[in-house]
C-alpha positions, 0 to 999 in steps of 0.5 A: 512490541507493538505491530503494524501491518502493510495491504496494498488494495485487492486487485481493481479493475484496471489492475485486471486490465494493465491500465495505470490508475493513479488517482483514479477511483475505480472498484475492485474486481470479484478477485481483489475481494477475495484476496481483500477476504483472504488477507483478513482472514490471515490477519486474524490467525496470526493472532495480532489485534488490531487496535487502528486503521488508515487508509486512503481516500480511494474506494479500492483501499476503503472496500479492501480495509473494509472487508478486511475488518469485517473478517476480522469481526472488529469495529474499530477507529478508521482514518481515511486520508489522502496522503496515503493515496496512489502516486499521481500518474498524470497523462499516463492514467487510464492507458494500457500498459503494455500498449505505453511500452511498445509506444515509449519502450519497456525500459522508460515504462519501467523507470516512470513505474519503478524508479525513485526520480523519475516523473511519469508526464504530468504526474508524480514521482515516487520521490514525490509520493514521499514527499507527503507519505513519510511525512504523514506516517512519521506525524501520525502513524507512527505516534500510534504506534509508540506513542499510545502503544497501538497496533496499526493497519494501513491499507493503501496502494503500491507506490504509496506502501513502497514510499513508506517501505522504503523509509522502514526498510532503509531502501536506497533510490538505486534499489527502490525500483526492484521493490513490487507490492504484491495485492493482498498480502499483509506484510507485518512489522515488529516495532520495539519500543524505540520504534526500530523494526526487530522483524519484517514478515508476510503472512502468506498462508491461502485460506481462501 
């Protein structure tokens, strides 16, 4: 049995300000750093030994991973790759979500944020995001899990992780609209030797 743990970065400045972030490189808030510490403590308490970690090239995910590893007391290989970056929100990046909803309507904004194949103006749909995240996951991360038998930690973003969860859980394009990844909550997958998911759960006990 091997373990895959997915963690969305802690709260960022633009999460707090309710703005579309995408590829804009914004820092964590103090709350986000506490969420990252909590995630590290939860993983440590679980007893799962992490062998390798992956993250995006955006600082909010990188800092979250660094905090988690500090809590774990681990010095392990870290791979930073743009394939795990958040979806690109195009012209919406930097805009307030509530204000955007007032202009375009709640339903349109929900489609831009949660649907599978509707692109925001000048940006990526979740389908576009999945076309870079899932091949990377299958060809690189899954190799660590199945061939090298390593336990893997992936710290990334709401939509890059949604696209991977969609693949792992076999979620339909219709149903993915209802899936949201919370910040700082480790999601654990247990996989067998055939790379099939045998168990999935969240580590949610508060240790702060």
